[in-house]
SEKOLTOR-492711 format. One record per residue (C-alpha): x negated, y negated, z negated; chain. Coordinates in nm, 4 decimals. Example, Ala and Ser with C-alpha at 12.3 -4.5 7.8 and 13.67 -1.06 7.14 Angstrom:
REM SEKOLTOR-492711
xx/yy/zz/c
-1.2300/0.4500/-0.7800/A
-1.3670/0.1060/-0.7140/A
END
This chain:
REM SEKOLTOR-492711
xx/yy/zz/c
-10.6281/-11.6691/-5.4496/A
-10.8082/-11.5285/-5.1469/A
-10.4239/-11.4438/-5.0272/A
-10.3090/-11.8174/-5.1458/A
-10.6045/-11.9434/-4.9117/A
-10.5072/-11.7025/-4.6236/A
-10.1717/-11.7939/-4.6743/A
-10.2531/-12.1931/-4.6559/A
-10.4266/-12.0916/-4.3091/A
-10.1266/-11.9476/-4.1702/A
-9.9185/-12.2458/-4.2922/A
-10.1660/-12.4740/-4.1155/A
-10.1194/-12.2674/-3.7717/A
-9.7599/-12.2656/-3.8057/A
-9.6072/-12.0105/-3.5073/A
-9.9095/-11.8586/-3.4395/A
-9.9299/-11.5259/-3.4897/A
-10.2218/-11.4231/-3.7257/A
-10.3681/-11.1539/-3.9526/A
-10.3613/-11.1039/-4.3012/A
-10.6366/-10.9624/-4.5925/A
-10.5326/-10.6949/-4.7843/A
-10.4052/-10.7147/-5.1128/A
-10.4090/-10.5058/-5.4032/A
-10.0767/-10.3408/-5.5070/A
-9.8908/-10.4841/-5.8564/A
-9.7423/-10.7850/-5.9602/A
-9.7745/-11.1322/-5.7944/A
-10.0646/-11.3354/-5.9881/A
-9.9711/-11.6527/-5.8851/A
-9.6195/-11.7799/-5.7379/A
-9.4882/-11.8239/-5.3853/A
-9.2693/-12.0731/-5.2433/A
-9.0859/-11.9063/-4.9189/A
-9.1918/-11.9327/-4.6083/A
-9.2207/-11.7630/-4.2927/A
-9.5290/-11.6769/-4.0500/A
-9.5789/-11.5303/-3.6697/A
-9.8324/-11.2062/-3.7322/A
-9.9875/-10.9073/-3.5078/A
-9.9366/-10.5676/-3.6352/A
-10.1756/-10.2925/-3.4793/A
-10.0046/-9.9303/-3.3453/A
-10.2050/-9.6213/-3.3286/A
-10.2485/-9.6473/-2.9808/A
-10.4395/-9.9777/-2.9734/A
-10.1670/-10.2363/-2.8744/A
-9.9673/-10.5600/-3.1116/A
-9.6707/-10.5357/-3.2346/A
-9.5412/-10.9427/-3.3082/A
-9.3582/-10.9714/-3.5890/A
-9.1955/-11.2530/-3.8085/A
-9.2519/-11.2396/-4.1940/A
-9.0093/-11.3755/-4.4189/A
-9.1491/-11.4538/-4.8086/A
-8.9327/-11.4913/-5.0615/A
-8.9843/-11.7705/-5.3718/A
-9.1740/-11.5389/-5.6158/A
-9.2866/-11.6312/-5.9322/A
-9.5864/-11.5439/-6.1633/A
-9.5187/-11.1306/-6.2527/A
-9.2751/-11.0954/-5.9801/A
-9.2461/-10.7895/-5.7552/A
-8.9951/-10.7654/-5.4259/A
-8.8702/-10.5083/-5.2051/A
-8.9338/-10.5336/-4.8246/A
-8.7005/-10.4917/-4.5614/A
-8.7992/-10.3802/-4.2413/A
-8.5792/-10.5290/-3.9224/A
-8.5820/-10.4697/-3.5580/A
-8.3384/-10.5415/-3.2798/A
-8.1445/-10.3638/-3.0669/A
-8.2148/-10.1961/-2.7106/A
-8.3434/-10.5355/-2.4913/A
-8.3245/-10.7350/-2.7992/A
-8.6272/-10.9485/-3.0042/A
-8.6518/-11.0742/-3.3437/A
-8.5578/-11.3517/-3.5615/A
-8.8239/-11.5475/-3.4911/A
-8.6300/-11.8229/-3.7546/A
-8.3344/-11.8298/-3.9340/A
-8.1073/-12.0432/-3.6874/A
-8.1724/-11.8322/-3.4128/A
-7.9438/-11.6005/-3.2132/A
-8.0483/-11.2647/-3.3863/A
-8.0359/-11.4768/-3.7152/A
-7.6882/-11.5978/-3.6801/A
-7.5065/-11.4143/-3.4688/A
-7.6260/-11.0356/-3.4818/A
-7.5508/-10.8320/-3.7944/A
-7.9196/-10.7037/-3.8488/A
-8.0270/-11.0736/-3.8020/A
-7.8019/-11.1993/-4.0617/A
-7.7900/-10.9419/-4.3271/A
-8.2074/-10.9817/-4.3158/A
-8.2295/-11.3691/-4.3641/A
-7.9754/-11.3104/-4.6147/A
-8.1595/-11.0564/-4.8340/A
-8.4677/-11.2847/-4.7782/A
-8.2766/-11.5337/-4.9073/A
-8.2521/-11.3167/-5.1881/A
-8.5311/-11.2283/-5.3140/A
-8.6730/-11.0018/-5.0697/A
-8.9496/-10.9612/-4.8317/A
-8.8465/-10.9086/-4.4501/A
-9.0468/-10.7862/-4.1604/A
-8.8794/-10.8443/-3.8739/A
-9.0844/-10.6905/-3.5286/A
-9.0260/-10.6776/-3.2069/A
-9.0228/-10.3336/-3.0348/A
-9.2747/-10.2002/-2.8113/A
-9.2356/-10.3473/-2.4993/A
-8.9383/-10.6527/-2.5617/A
-8.9984/-10.9672/-2.7185/A
-9.3507/-11.0456/-2.7916/A
-9.4602/-10.7027/-2.8336/A
-9.7623/-10.5097/-2.5783/A
-9.6472/-10.1931/-2.3974/A
-9.4135/-9.9925/-2.1946/A
-9.0757/-9.9137/-2.3621/A
-9.0408/-9.5840/-2.3607/A
-8.7031/-9.4882/-2.5280/A
-8.7512/-9.4248/-2.8526/A
-9.0158/-9.1893/-2.7945/A
-9.1405/-8.9926/-3.1235/A
-9.4914/-9.0497/-3.0228/A
-9.4352/-9.4360/-2.9074/A
-9.1498/-9.6524/-3.0643/A
-9.0766/-9.3832/-3.3485/A
-9.4718/-9.4019/-3.4443/A
-9.4321/-9.7989/-3.4270/A
-9.2464/-9.7595/-3.7713/A
-9.5391/-9.5924/-3.9093/A
-9.7867/-9.8862/-3.8252/A
-9.5433/-10.1120/-3.9755/A
-9.4997/-9.9639/-4.2739/A
-9.8739/-9.9294/-4.3216/A
-9.9556/-10.3058/-4.2022/A
-9.6806/-10.4428/-4.4630/A
-9.8222/-10.2339/-4.7621/A
-10.1286/-10.3186/-4.6842/A
-10.0777/-10.6896/-4.6078/A
-9.8057/-10.7906/-4.8470/A
-9.8528/-10.8752/-5.2032/A
-9.6187/-10.7522/-5.4878/A
-9.4007/-10.4793/-5.3456/A
-9.1568/-10.3495/-5.6336/A
-9.2721/-9.9825/-5.6770/A
-8.9323/-9.7668/-5.7269/A
-8.9393/-9.5461/-6.0349/A
-9.0229/-9.2133/-5.7808/A
-9.3215/-9.4279/-5.7183/A
-9.2248/-9.5071/-5.3796/A
-9.2945/-9.8539/-5.2573/A
-8.8998/-10.0079/-5.2353/A
-8.8813/-10.0169/-4.8357/A
-8.5379/-10.0491/-4.6949/A
-8.5017/-10.0855/-4.2976/A
-8.2293/-10.2180/-4.1010/A
-8.1457/-10.2272/-3.6955/A
-7.8289/-10.2124/-3.4501/A
-7.8235/-9.9425/-3.1552/A
-8.2131/-9.8516/-3.0296/A
-8.2754/-10.0138/-3.3746/A
-8.0642/-9.7441/-3.5457/A
-8.2114/-9.4706/-3.3899/A
-8.5782/-9.6015/-3.5039/A
-8.5014/-9.5885/-3.8388/A
-8.3631/-9.2290/-3.8630/A
-8.6208/-9.1012/-3.6528/A
-8.8690/-9.3119/-3.8724/A
-8.7256/-9.1551/-4.1492/A
-8.7903/-8.8418/-4.1030/A
-9.1821/-8.8396/-4.0008/A
-9.2311/-9.0705/-4.2837/A
-9.1119/-9.0771/-4.6607/A
-9.1916/-9.3732/-4.7657/A
-8.8666/-9.5609/-4.6222/A
-8.6439/-9.5350/-4.9574/A
-8.2989/-9.7207/-4.7904/A
-8.1718/-9.7639/-4.4399/A
-7.8646/-9.9511/-4.2397/A
-7.8348/-9.7979/-3.9089/A
-7.5695/-9.9811/-3.7193/A
-7.4111/-9.8035/-3.3911/A
-7.6862/-9.5712/-3.3131/A
-7.7004/-9.2652/-3.1807/A
-7.7425/-8.8526/-3.3141/A
-7.7129/-8.7245/-2.9465/A
-7.8538/-8.9874/-2.7106/A
-7.8193/-8.7476/-2.4431/A
-7.4007/-8.6908/-2.5330/A
-7.3624/-9.0543/-2.6000/A
-7.5308/-9.1622/-2.2836/A
-7.3927/-8.9628/-2.0498/A
-7.0754/-8.6833/-2.1710/A
-7.0533/-8.3675/-2.0302/A
-7.3745/-8.5101/-1.7826/A
-7.1079/-8.7588/-1.6741/A
-7.3040/-9.1089/-1.6678/A
-7.1660/-9.3805/-1.8726/A
-7.2456/-9.5734/-1.5653/A
-7.1318/-9.9201/-1.6487/A
-7.3156/-9.8961/-1.9798/A
-7.6060/-9.7825/-1.7796/A
-7.5974/-10.0936/-1.5489/A
-7.5648/-10.2999/-1.8050/A
-7.9252/-10.1620/-2.0260/A
-8.0962/-10.1048/-1.7215/A
-8.0562/-10.5029/-1.5990/A
-8.0587/-10.5874/-2.0049/A
-8.3962/-10.3954/-2.0183/A
-8.5584/-10.4689/-1.7030/A
-8.5300/-10.8746/-1.7691/A
-8.6037/-10.8184/-2.1456/A
-8.9083/-10.6189/-2.0964/A
-9.1026/-10.8536/-1.8564/A
-8.9814/-10.5927/-1.5348/A
-9.1417/-10.3151/-1.7009/A
-8.8851/-10.1010/-1.7515/A
-9.0014/-9.8021/-1.5117/A
-8.9121/-9.5241/-1.6431/A
-8.5347/-9.6130/-1.5464/A
-8.6327/-9.5246/-1.1471/A
-8.8606/-9.2568/-1.2087/A
-8.7481/-8.8874/-1.2486/A
-8.5770/-8.7480/-1.4215/A
-8.3681/-9.0784/-1.4485/A
-8.3307/-9.1413/-1.1463/A
-8.0624/-8.8719/-1.1162/A
-7.8231/-9.1561/-1.3227/A
-7.8008/-9.3768/-1.0372/A
-7.5764/-9.1016/-0.8678/A
-7.3528/-9.0900/-1.2404/A
-7.5220/-8.7655/-1.3343/A
-7.7881/-8.6858/-1.5688/A
-8.0197/-8.4360/-1.4718/A
-8.1327/-8.1322/-1.7147/A
-8.4416/-8.2951/-1.7608/A
-8.3242/-8.5875/-1.8167/A
-8.0798/-8.4726/-2.0918/A
-8.3635/-8.2715/-2.2509/A
-8.6084/-8.5628/-2.2652/A
-8.2972/-8.7763/-2.4132/A
-8.2192/-8.5149/-2.6969/A
-8.6151/-8.4769/-2.7614/A
-8.5885/-8.8563/-2.8570/A
-8.2666/-8.8213/-3.1084/A
-8.1926/-8.7022/-3.4405/A
-8.0151/-8.3799/-3.3365/A
-8.3168/-8.2299/-3.2231/A
-8.4632/-8.2822/-3.5665/A
-8.1519/-8.2247/-3.7438/A
-8.1419/-7.8576/-3.5824/A
-8.4543/-7.7640/-3.6515/A
-8.4317/-7.8238/-4.0476/A
-8.5842/-8.1547/-4.0278/A
-8.4016/-8.4074/-4.1837/A
-8.4198/-8.8549/-4.3026/A
-8.5804/-8.8750/-4.6657/A
-8.4479/-9.2101/-4.7212/A
-8.0749/-9.3007/-4.8220/A
-7.8276/-9.4286/-4.5373/A
-7.5318/-9.6904/-4.5300/A
-7.3587/-9.5883/-4.1821/A
-7.2033/-9.8486/-4.0204/A
-7.0384/-9.6979/-3.6601/A
-6.7182/-9.8801/-3.4768/A
-6.4064/-9.6837/-3.3379/A
-6.4021/-9.8878/-3.0441/A
-6.7676/-9.8229/-2.9798/A
-6.7985/-9.7098/-2.6534/A
-7.1416/-9.5663/-2.6198/A
-7.1923/-9.4453/-2.9376/A
-6.8563/-9.3470/-3.1661/A
-6.7468/-9.2496/-3.4874/A
-6.8903/-8.9322/-3.4543/A
-7.2239/-8.9480/-3.4117/A
-7.2223/-9.1586/-3.7273/A
-7.0555/-8.8073/-3.9056/A
-7.3193/-8.5784/-3.7259/A
-7.5806/-8.8047/-3.8542/A
-7.4348/-8.8471/-4.2169/A
-7.4466/-8.4525/-4.2074/A
-7.8172/-8.4450/-4.1216/A
-7.8938/-8.6676/-4.3812/A
-7.7111/-8.4773/-4.7159/A
-7.8133/-8.1493/-4.5675/A
-8.1665/-8.3120/-4.6107/A
-8.0574/-8.3735/-4.9903/A
-7.9778/-8.7545/-4.9267/A
-7.6839/-8.9766/-4.9529/A
-7.5379/-9.1338/-4.6662/A
-7.2555/-9.3689/-4.6862/A
-6.9948/-9.4717/-4.3916/A
-6.8596/-9.7349/-4.3537/A
-6.6852/-9.7275/-4.0002/A
-6.5676/-10.0400/-3.8347/A
-6.3923/-10.1258/-3.4795/A
-6.6566/-10.3019/-3.3383/A
-7.0187/-10.1853/-3.1886/A
-7.0850/-10.1663/-2.8280/A
-6.8210/-10.3293/-2.6362/A
-6.8292/-10.3349/-2.2739/A
-6.6974/-10.6958/-2.1255/A
-6.3554/-10.7672/-2.0437/A
-6.1041/-10.6141/-1.8759/A
-6.2836/-10.2704/-1.8886/A
-6.2781/-10.3185/-2.2758/A
-6.0285/-10.5781/-2.5298/A
-6.2732/-10.9185/-2.5275/A
-6.4192/-10.9132/-2.8924/A
-6.6271/-11.2435/-2.9385/A
-6.9330/-11.1403/-2.7939/A
-7.0588/-10.9382/-2.4315/A
-7.1726/-10.5957/-2.5018/A
-7.2681/-10.5969/-2.8795/A
-6.9869/-10.7202/-3.1648/A
-6.9695/-10.6610/-3.5128/A
-6.6982/-10.7825/-3.7367/A
-6.7827/-11.0102/-3.9899/A
-6.5651/-10.8116/-4.2615/A
-6.4204/-10.5409/-4.3802/A
-6.0879/-10.4565/-4.5350/A
-6.0574/-10.1822/-4.7981/A
-5.6746/-10.1579/-4.9797/A
-5.6826/-10.4689/-5.0013/A
-6.0454/-10.6351/-5.0497/A
-6.2069/-10.8272/-4.7736/A
-6.5475/-10.8213/-4.8311/A
-6.8252/-10.9450/-4.6350/A
-7.0402/-10.6924/-4.4354/A
-7.4059/-10.8769/-4.4720/A
-7.3172/-10.8521/-4.8341/A
-7.2563/-10.5104/-4.9182/A
-7.5402/-10.3711/-4.6880/A
-7.7517/-10.6701/-4.9508/A
-7.5594/-10.4737/-5.2456/A
-7.6836/-10.1229/-5.0497/A
-8.0353/-10.2515/-5.0960/A
-7.9810/-10.3856/-5.4242/A
-7.7938/-10.0614/-5.6050/A
-8.1127/-9.8474/-5.3962/A
-8.4214/-10.0696/-5.4563/A
-8.3034/-10.3034/-5.7121/A
-8.1528/-10.0511/-5.9443/A
-7.8124/-10.2251/-5.9022/A
-7.4419/-10.1418/-5.9559/A
-7.2976/-9.9300/-5.6778/A
-7.0155/-10.1141/-5.5408/A
-7.0808/-9.9921/-5.1769/A
-6.8032/-9.7143/-5.1181/A
-6.8687/-9.3719/-4.9674/A
-6.6158/-9.3996/-4.6603/A
-6.4154/-9.6900/-4.5598/A
-6.2475/-9.7323/-4.2267/A
-6.1133/-9.9859/-4.0217/A
-5.7434/-9.9581/-3.9413/A
-5.7752/-10.2685/-3.6719/A
-5.9607/-10.6269/-3.7661/A
-5.7510/-10.7280/-4.0560/A
-5.6817/-10.3955/-4.2477/A
-5.8798/-10.0619/-4.3808/A
-5.8684/-9.7961/-4.5468/A
-6.1218/-9.6074/-4.8505/A
-6.1183/-9.2365/-4.8555/A
-6.3571/-8.9675/-4.9573/A
-6.3723/-8.8782/-4.5734/A
-6.2450/-8.9424/-4.2377/A
-5.9067/-8.7295/-4.2207/A
-5.9238/-8.3762/-4.0515/A
-5.5925/-8.2894/-4.0809/A
-5.4408/-8.2593/-3.6828/A
-5.1305/-8.1433/-3.5735/A
-5.0803/-7.9315/-3.2162/A
-4.8350/-8.0626/-2.9139/A
-4.7644/-7.8665/-2.5987/A
-4.8899/-8.0625/-2.2879/A
-4.8464/-8.0729/-1.9397/A
-4.9384/-8.3691/-1.7595/A
-4.7659/-8.3666/-1.4245/A
-4.9389/-8.4617/-1.1053/A
-5.2311/-8.7272/-1.1626/A
-5.3712/-8.9310/-0.8282/A
-5.7348/-8.8787/-0.8110/A
-5.9352/-9.1427/-0.8032/A
-5.6829/-9.3712/-0.7746/A
-5.4681/-9.3291/-1.1016/A
-5.6013/-9.5774/-1.2913/A
-5.8112/-9.8032/-1.0870/A
-5.5917/-10.1227/-1.0965/A
-5.4802/-10.0992/-1.4666/A
-5.6330/-10.3613/-1.5489/A
-5.4424/-10.5855/-1.2951/A
-5.1371/-10.5047/-1.4614/A
-5.1260/-10.6617/-1.8092/A
-4.9469/-11.0097/-1.7047/A
-4.6889/-10.7505/-1.5438/A
-4.7041/-10.5405/-1.8453/A
-4.6108/-10.8321/-2.0957/A
-4.3385/-11.0163/-1.8224/A
-4.1318/-10.6732/-1.8181/A
-4.1883/-10.6640/-2.2054/A
-4.0403/-10.9909/-2.2343/A
-3.7739/-10.9537/-2.0030/A
-3.6354/-10.6148/-2.1636/A
-3.6799/-10.8245/-2.4864/A
-3.3285/-10.9920/-2.4050/A
-3.1696/-10.6022/-2.4468/A
-3.2658/-10.5195/-2.8290/A
-3.2584/-10.1192/-2.8622/A
-3.2938/-10.0209/-2.4996/A
-3.4574/-9.6675/-2.4333/A
-3.8306/-9.7726/-2.3008/A
-3.9300/-9.3663/-2.2934/A
-3.9422/-9.3861/-1.9552/A
-4.1056/-9.6925/-1.8974/A
-4.4732/-9.5394/-1.8773/A
-4.7005/-9.5364/-1.6554/A
-4.7265/-9.2288/-1.4024/A
-5.0438/-9.1322/-1.2625/A
-4.9724/-9.2134/-0.9169/A
-5.1945/-9.5719/-0.7321/A
-5.3766/-9.7778/-0.9752/A
-5.1824/-9.6734/-1.2917/A
-5.2933/-9.3653/-1.5255/A
-5.0906/-9.0903/-1.6237/A
-4.9609/-9.1132/-1.9561/A
-4.8131/-8.7521/-2.1351/A
-4.6148/-8.9152/-2.4569/A
-4.5766/-8.5922/-2.6935/A
-4.4910/-8.7584/-3.0404/A
-4.2908/-9.0753/-3.1558/A
-4.3761/-9.2187/-3.5071/A
-4.1055/-9.1969/-3.7732/A
-4.2418/-9.4278/-3.9890/A
-4.3707/-9.8117/-4.0128/A
-4.6934/-9.6538/-4.2565/A
-4.8236/-9.3660/-4.0538/A
-5.1518/-9.3855/-3.8867/A
-5.3690/-9.2112/-3.6475/A
-5.6483/-9.1734/-3.7569/A
-5.8929/-8.8763/-3.7226/A
-6.0245/-8.7321/-3.4357/A
-5.7860/-8.5428/-3.1632/A
-5.8375/-8.2779/-2.9691/A
-5.7453/-8.1036/-2.6400/A
-5.7213/-7.7320/-2.5530/A
-5.6331/-7.7636/-2.2175/A
-5.6472/-7.6243/-1.8227/A
-5.7397/-7.8862/-1.5928/A
-5.6059/-7.7318/-1.2035/A
-5.6049/-7.9653/-0.8967/A
-5.5623/-7.9386/-0.4450/A
-5.9471/-7.9929/-0.4110/A
-6.2059/-7.7956/-0.4850/A
-6.3580/-7.7263/-0.8613/A
-6.6089/-7.9970/-0.8243/A
-6.3685/-8.2354/-0.6886/A
-6.1202/-8.2482/-0.9680/A
-6.2348/-8.4583/-1.2358/A
-6.0119/-8.6667/-1.4821/A
-6.0794/-8.9157/-1.7744/A
-5.8420/-8.8399/-2.0923/A
-5.7967/-8.9988/-2.4423/A
-5.5282/-9.0341/-2.6202/A
-5.2502/-9.3153/-2.5332/A
-5.0398/-9.5279/-2.7563/A
-4.7247/-9.7009/-2.6726/A
-4.5807/-9.9189/-2.9078/A
-4.2146/-9.9355/-2.9648/A
-4.0592/-10.2020/-2.7079/A
-4.3714/-10.2315/-2.5082/A
-4.4196/-10.0963/-2.1277/A
-4.8375/-10.0975/-2.1605/A
-5.0002/-9.7808/-2.2833/A
-5.3372/-9.8569/-2.4820/A
-5.6202/-9.6246/-2.4949/A
-5.6799/-9.5402/-2.8800/A
-5.9641/-9.6975/-2.9715/A
-6.0698/-9.7384/-2.5958/A
-6.2303/-9.4209/-2.6025/A
-6.2220/-9.2264/-2.3115/A
-6.3737/-8.8727/-2.2194/A
-6.4722/-8.6920/-1.8679/A
-6.3410/-8.3641/-1.7915/A
-6.5505/-8.3239/-1.5223/A
-6.4024/-8.0275/-1.2818/A
-6.1762/-7.7158/-1.3317/A
-6.1924/-7.4984/-1.5964/A
-6.1355/-7.4952/-1.9584/A
-6.1510/-7.7581/-2.2172/A
-6.1612/-7.6794/-2.5810/A
-6.2984/-7.9821/-2.7763/A
-6.2697/-8.2501/-2.9883/A
-6.1863/-8.5803/-2.8605/A
-6.3752/-8.8992/-3.0419/A
-6.2520/-9.0174/-3.3233/A
-5.9617/-9.2718/-3.3431/A
-5.7977/-9.5462/-3.6013/A
-5.4659/-9.7236/-3.4897/A
-5.1896/-9.8255/-3.7358/A
-4.8442/-9.7302/-3.6106/A
-4.4585/-9.8277/-3.6703/A
-4.1598/-9.6444/-3.5977/A
-4.0689/-9.5837/-3.2167/A
-4.4272/-9.5623/-3.1472/A
-4.5504/-9.3244/-2.8382/A
-4.8601/-9.1307/-2.8948/A
-4.9733/-8.8409/-2.6414/A
-5.2064/-8.7499/-2.3484/A
-5.3548/-9.0223/-2.1178/A
-5.5294/-8.9385/-1.8023/A
-5.7349/-9.1153/-1.5034/A
-5.8007/-9.0514/-1.2212/A
-6.0740/-9.3182/-1.1943/A
-6.2500/-9.5545/-1.5048/A
-6.3916/-9.8343/-1.5275/A
-6.6056/-9.7159/-1.8221/A
-6.7407/-9.4710/-1.5562/A
-6.7034/-9.6520/-1.2553/A
-6.9736/-9.4416/-1.0884/A
-6.7827/-9.1297/-1.1666/A
-6.4787/-9.0559/-1.0572/A
-6.4321/-8.7794/-0.7842/A
-6.3770/-8.9947/-0.4352/A
-6.2269/-8.6560/-0.2997/A
-5.8282/-8.8021/-0.2580/A
-5.6800/-8.4865/-0.4655/A
-5.3929/-8.4277/-0.7641/A
-5.5146/-8.2720/-1.0530/A
-5.2899/-8.1507/-1.3669/A
-5.3107/-8.0465/-1.6932/A
-5.1726/-7.7854/-1.9344/A
-5.2393/-7.6864/-2.2953/A
-5.2135/-7.8347/-2.6217/A
-5.3243/-8.1937/-2.7927/A
-5.4099/-8.1890/-3.1352/A
-5.3227/-8.5430/-3.3099/A
-5.4900/-8.6332/-3.6410/A
-5.1331/-8.8046/-3.7327/A
-5.1615/-8.9321/-4.0840/A
-4.8601/-9.0370/-4.3538/A
-4.8783/-9.2180/-4.6699/A
-5.2646/-9.2349/-4.6770/A
-5.2102/-9.5836/-4.8879/A
-5.0387/-9.3424/-5.1888/A
-5.3752/-9.1561/-5.2525/A
-5.6170/-9.2764/-5.5119/A
-5.9665/-9.3786/-5.4440/A
-6.2142/-9.1838/-5.4509/A
-6.5320/-9.2497/-5.6738/A
-6.7562/-9.4993/-5.4918/A
-7.0877/-9.3085/-5.4618/A
-7.0962/-8.9281/-5.5196/A
-7.4095/-8.9245/-5.6520/A
-7.3131/-9.1654/-5.9505/A
-7.0949/-8.9213/-6.0706/A
END
């Protein structure tokens, strides 16, 4: 009765934030109607986090799991089902769907954003990560009828994209009460994601700085202070790298401190900030700690605005609605709720251990991302720095018109119709021609090359990726739109970001080399010179994977 009276007060107050009395554990003594209300959650350092509680419809004697939801960098919570986050973001859509299927949901604003107090600390273990435990403390103290798992833990799940994904994984490392996470498009090493080879993804830096400054009420001051100030010049200072790594799972996993929950990782091949390799590393970290981690490898995630990347429906962050695995199309929201049903309600196992989107319409269920690669010798020819690739986006109409014109001569050999590394266009070095219509470029490519050039060591800088020229087409696409900086002369033996591209007979695959990339707009060497690459290229070429038997849905159920 005490809780019902407090709840009545909340309903009369409408959207005003309020506090609730503590409640005893155990099943519900009286029915509750579906409702939502606003609350304030105290932190360990005396601040207040604003949150919306979504209360499910519960009958007398019922218990329910809880989903804690939070937003990405610069975002804010879904204060109502019909809202930006509730309708357009996967985090909000899944959280609202779970509420409608009988889950409690606590959707909070991270400190410094939305209605919450405090300053932004970029997922500091002593601030944003510790806030996760504060939200759990408040939830267990004030929400009634929370379900208990067989191991004695509360049935707690969590979801969030990007910044909210980092909060989950790091929060689970320090707090064992979380049981089932859904980190979407998040990082393993924040420094490597933001600045590969210490070269800042400067277009992302500009967008995140602007978004963070406005959404935090112009309180994102750490971005203009040392050591982060160096990022405005295109490079990451050593102190900034150390700090960002300290705010990443990598710094804990390497010390044997692992997440203590199971996870459904969702990451995109086209994500130009935190690619699939971050999800793979996080998955290995979960498994090293004895937890289960499944991976849904989609296409979307952090997508830069056109023309830097192909338009995908929303600026900066966009995930597709469905994922197709071997002919079965499933809504991502349904897969997330099914994951929570399995982990928090003892439901059936229906979510695959691994599924990879080959494009936005097709996908494949496998045991893991294939590791097989083939080596090809590579010699790039000259690449003009910084002009090669500078105006590539302006060539789209020319390429399309050229394709139409040449289409009047079927069978014409187009092997010489490729960018040449001169003024405005990148260098494309094809090394393989597909022979079948069911071949795939799926997995992790790599390079073993020497970068040389006519300028000094530090003034020789290029950006490389895997290029695909479809049969009969002039334009060369960067596979999964992933480019990696090679910042100076020298040897490079390393993996490139994973890619997923279906191939047809006649498609050409090779290395594409830019002297200028709009993804790294502040980073090119502006010293006019020429560069070239020699060595070998590893390509993850796969044939006939559709013919392989499906793996078990979950290793934990075998």
